[in-house]
C-alpha positions in Angstrom: -36.2 -30.7 39.3 -34.8 -32.8 36.5 -32.8 -30.0 35.0 -31.1 -29.4 38.3 -29.9 -33.0 38.3 -28.7 -32.7 34.7 -26.7 -29.6 35.6 -24.7 -31.7 38.1 -23.6 -34.0 35.3 -20.6 -33.1 33.3 -21.1 -32.9 29.6 -17.3 -32.9 28.8 -15.8 -35.6 26.6 -12.9 -37.7 27.6 -10.5 -35.5 25.7 -11.6 -32.3 27.5 -10.3 -31.0 30.8 -10.9 -33.2 33.9 -13.6 -32.2 36.3 -11.2 -32.3 39.1 -8.3 -30.0 40.0 -6.6 -31.2 43.1 -9.4 -31.7 45.6 -11.8 -29.1 44.2 -14.7 -30.0 42.1 -15.2 -27.9 38.9 -18.0 -25.3 39.7 -21.3 -25.8 37.8 -21.4 -22.2 36.6 -19.0 -19.5 35.9 -20.3 -15.9 35.6 -18.0 -13.7 33.4 -18.7 -10.0 33.9 -16.7 -7.4 31.9 -16.8 -4.0 33.6 -15.5 -0.6 32.6 -16.0 2.3 35.0 -18.9 0.6 36.8 -18.1 1.6 40.4 -21.8 2.6 40.9 -23.1 -0.7 39.7 -20.6 -3.4 40.4 -21.4 -4.1 44.1 -25.1 -4.6 43.4 -24.4 -6.7 40.3 -22.1 -9.1 42.4 -24.7 -9.2 45.1 -27.6 -10.1 42.6 -25.5 -12.7 40.8 -24.6 -14.4 44.1 -28.1 -14.4 45.3 -29.6 -15.8 42.1 -26.9 -18.4 41.6 -27.3 -19.8 45.1 -31.0 -20.6 44.2 -30.1 -22.4 41.0 -26.8 -24.4 41.4 -24.7 -25.9 44.1 -21.4 -24.4 43.2 -20.4 -21.4 41.2 -17.8 -18.6 40.6 -18.0 -15.0 39.7 -15.3 -13.5 37.6 -15.2 -9.8 37.3 -12.9 -8.4 34.5 -12.0 -4.7 35.1 -11.2 -3.5 31.6 -8.8 -0.8 32.6 -11.3 1.3 34.6 -10.2 4.7 35.8 -12.5 4.6 38.9 -12.8 2.3 41.9 -14.4 -0.7 40.0 -11.6 -3.1 41.0 -11.5 -2.1 44.7 -15.4 -2.0 45.1 -15.6 -5.5 43.4 -13.1 -6.8 45.9 -14.9 -5.3 48.9 -18.3 -6.5 47.7 -17.2 -10.1 47.1 -15.3 -10.7 50.4 -17.6 -13.6 51.3 -18.4 -14.9 47.8 -16.7 -17.1 45.3 -15.2 -14.1 43.5 -12.3 -13.9 41.1 -11.0 -10.5 39.9 -9.0 -9.7 36.8 -7.7 -6.2 36.2 -6.5 -5.5 32.7 -3.4 -3.2 32.3 -5.5 -0.8 30.1 -8.8 -0.6 28.3 -8.6 -3.3 25.7 -12.4 -3.2 24.8 -15.3 -5.4 25.8 -14.6 -8.2 23.4 -11.1 -8.8 24.9 -12.4 -8.4 28.5 -15.0 -11.2 27.7 -12.2 -13.4 26.4 -10.1 -12.8 29.5 -13.0 -14.0 31.6 -13.7 -17.0 29.4 -10.1 -18.1 29.5 -10.0 -17.8 33.4 -13.3 -19.5 33.8 -13.5 -23.1 35.2 -17.3 -23.9 35.2 -19.0 -26.7 33.3 -21.1 -23.9 31.9 -20.3 -20.1 31.5 -22.7 -17.2 31.7 -21.6 -13.9 30.2 -23.4 -10.9 31.8 -23.0 -7.1 31.5 -22.3 -5.2 34.7 -25.0 -2.5 34.1 -27.8 -4.8 35.5 -30.0 -4.1 32.4 -30.4 -7.9 31.7 -32.7 -9.5 34.3 -31.2 -12.5 36.0 -34.5 -14.1 36.3 -34.0 -15.4 32.7 -31.1 -17.5 34.0 -33.5 -20.3 35.2 -35.0 -20.6 31.7 -31.5 -20.7 30.2 -30.5 -23.5 32.5 -33.7 -25.4 31.5 -32.9 -25.1 27.9 -29.3 -26.3 28.5 -30.8 -29.4 30.3 -32.8 -30.0 27.1 -29.6 -30.4 25.2 -28.8 -26.8 23.9 -25.1 -25.9 24.1 -25.7 -22.2 23.7 -28.6 -20.2 25.1 -28.5 -16.6 24.3 -30.8 -13.5 25.0 -32.3 -11.4 22.2 -34.1 -8.1 22.7 -37.8 -8.6 22.7 -38.2 -5.1 21.1 -36.4 -1.8 20.4 -39.2 0.5 21.3 -36.8 2.5 23.6 -34.6 3.5 20.5 -35.1 6.0 17.8 -36.4 5.1 14.4 -33.1 5.9 12.8 -31.1 3.7 15.2 -33.5 0.8 14.6 -33.3 1.1 10.9 -29.4 1.3 10.9 -29.3 -1.7 13.2 -31.5 -3.7 10.9 -29.4 -2.7 7.8 -26.2 -3.6 9.7 -27.4 -7.2 10.5 -28.6 -7.6 7.0 -25.2 -6.7 5.5 -23.4 -8.7 8.3 -25.2 -11.8 7.3 -24.9 -11.3 3.5 -22.7 -14.1 2.2 -21.5 -15.1 5.6 -20.9 -18.6 6.6 -22.2 -18.0 10.1 -25.7 -16.9 11.1 -25.5 -13.9 13.3 -28.9 -13.4 15.0 -30.3 -9.7 14.9 -30.7 -8.1 18.3 -28.6 -10.8 20.1 -27.1 -9.8 23.4 -23.8 -10.9 25.0 -25.9 -12.3 27.8 -25.7 -15.9 27.2 -25.1 -19.3 28.7 -22.5 -21.7 27.0 -21.4 -25.2 27.6 -17.8 -25.7 28.5 -16.9 -27.3 25.1 -18.3 -24.1 23.4 -16.1 -21.9 25.6 -13.1 -24.1 24.9 -13.6 -23.8 21.2 -13.9 -20.0 21.5 -10.6 -19.9 23.5 -8.8 -22.1 21.0 -9.4 -19.7 18.1 -6.2 -17.9 17.2 -8.0 -14.7 16.1 -6.9 -11.6 18.2 -9.1 -8.8 16.9 -12.4 -10.4 17.8 -16.0 -9.7 17.0 -17.6 -11.9 19.5 -21.2 -12.1 18.2 -19.8 -13.3 14.9 -17.6 -15.9 16.6 -20.5 -17.2 18.7 -22.3 -18.0 15.4 -19.2 -19.2 13.7 -18.4 -22.0 16.2 -21.9 -23.3 15.7 -23.4 -25.8 18.2 -27.0 -26.2 19.1 -28.4 -22.8 20.1 -31.6 -21.4 21.5 -32.7 -17.7 21.7 -34.5 -16.3 24.8 -36.4 -13.0 24.3 -35.8 -10.5 27.2 -36.8 -7.0 28.0 -34.0 -4.8 29.1 -34.3 -2.8 32.3 -33.0 0.7 32.9 -29.4 1.1 34.1 -29.2 0.8 37.9 -26.8 3.8 37.9 -24.4 5.8 35.8 -24.4 5.9 32.0 -23.1 3.7 29.3 -19.5 4.4 28.1 -20.4 2.9 24.7 -21.2 5.9 22.6 -21.7 6.6 18.9 -17.9 6.3 18.3 -17.8 2.9 20.0 -20.8 1.7 18.0 -19.2 2.7 14.7 -15.9 1.1 15.6 -17.7 -2.0 16.7 -19.8 -2.1 13.5 -16.6 -1.7 11.4 -14.9 -4.5 13.2 -18.0 -6.8 12.6 -18.1 -5.9 8.8 -14.5 -6.8 8.4 -14.4 -9.9 10.6 -16.5 -12.5 8.8 -18.1 -11.4 5.6 -15.8 -11.2 2.5 -18.3 -9.4 0.2 -17.0 -5.9 1.0 -13.8 -7.0 -0.8 -15.5 -8.8 -3.7 -18.0 -6.1 -4.4 -15.3 -3.9 -5.8 -14.8 -6.4 -8.6 -18.5 -5.9 -9.6 -18.3 -2.1 -9.3 -15.1 -2.2 -11.5 -16.9 -4.3 -14.1 -19.9 -2.1 -14.0 -17.9 1.2 -14.5 -16.0 -0.5 -17.4 -19.2 -1.5 -19.1 -20.7 2.0 -18.7 -17.5 3.5 -20.1 -17.6 1.3 -23.2 -21.3 2.0 -23.7 -20.6 5.7 -23.4 -17.6 5.5 -25.8 -19.8 3.9 -28.5 -22.4 6.6 -27.9 -19.8 9.3 -28.4 -18.5 7.7 -31.7 -22.1 7.2 -33.0 -23.1 10.7 -32.1 -20.1 12.2 -33.7 -20.2 10.1 -36.9 -23.9 10.3 -37.6 -25.0 13.6 -36.3 -21.5 15.4 -36.5 -21.8 16.9 -33.0 -18.6 17.7 -31.3 -18.6 16.5 -27.7 -17.4 19.2 -25.2 -14.6 17.5 -23.3 -13.7 19.5 -20.2 -16.9 18.9 -18.1 -17.2 15.3 -19.1 -13.5 14.7 -18.3 -13.7 16.4 -14.9 -16.8 14.6 -13.8 -15.3 11.2 -14.8 -12.0 11.9 -13.1 -13.6 13.0 -9.9 -16.1 10.1 -9.9 -13.4 7.4 -10.6 -11.0 9.0 -8.1 -13.7 8.8 -5.4 -14.4 5.2 -6.3 -10.7 4.3 -6.1 -10.3 6.0 -2.8 -13.2 4.2 -1.2 -11.9 0.8 -2.5 -8.4 1.6 -1.1 -10.1 2.4 2.2 -11.9 -0.9 2.3 -8.7 -2.8 1.4 -6.9 -0.8 4.1 -9.4 -2.0 6.7 -8.8 -5.6 5.8 -5.0 -5.1 5.6 -5.0 -3.5 9.1 -6.7 -6.6 10.5 -4.1 -8.8 8.7 -1.3 -6.6 10.1 -2.8 -6.9 13.6 -3.0 -10.7 13.4 0.5 -11.0 11.9 2.2 -9.1 14.7 0.9 -11.7 17.1 0.4 -9.3 20.1 -1.9 -10.7 22.9 -5.4 -9.5 22.9 -5.2 -8.4 26.5 -2.7 -8.1 29.5 -3.8 -8.9 33.0 -2.1 -6.5 35.4 -3.6 -7.7 38.6 -5.7 -10.6 40.0 -7.5 -11.3 43.2 -7.4 -15.0 44.3 -10.5 -17.1 44.1 -12.4 -18.1 47.2 -14.4 -21.2 46.3 -17.8 -21.4 48.0 -20.1 -24.4 47.7 -23.5 -24.7 49.1 
């Protein structure tokens, strides 16, 4: 097919990395799979990726990033990929999924890179469609959930509100229901790796770097085994990171709140003066003062908390610590069909 021929042609510019490293040709595809305590899934994930990739491209590599797992994820990955083009990275501790993805992207060598979760919920059959869209000229092809019927009404509502707030006043368009499962051209990956930001919200950065993108609706499958380690606490932390990564309106809104409170205070002051001078009614002061102090105190604490979140991000960036540390690697065995 024509799209297979196009996949074999590099889309890198002359200023990008060369397609050749020694005597080895750059693989057509790199699969980046972040994994945390996925010992029950990882072998099957590697097997399915290898099986599907051999149908679609002539050369590929699989990069498993063990994000500080406490189980046998690293060893089982090594055993499962003994005869495959597998590269393993074990991080020194759990740095989070975003940093695990970046570790894989920085290690990848393919002309295009596919990010895929290790839980097997995202069907690999959509990879063929993604490659076809790339052959049509799209630099990024990403998966979006076709529906959220498997979630509660409350979670769907909160998710919708979150994405509305996230895109409010933002320079980058962050698609709702977008997944990390995506195919990116090498030039997109290179721009992501060049960004100096350490505390990363990847869905925001995917949108920020731009490039021509295409969404592919998918239906998630049940997990092959085990349960997700991304609970309510992780979702809240992830959401807070997203809200303080790209949009600046959480900072600016406090100027409007301050102006609104000041205006209400002036109006109330006029009302007190008029009521006292015209009607001669004394205004009881204790209850009014107590409510005003408590209300303003709460507003000030909330605003300080918002400022603190942004300041914490600045503090993290200023320290200049690396986003992740690779403790152990497993050498790549390049296999070409």
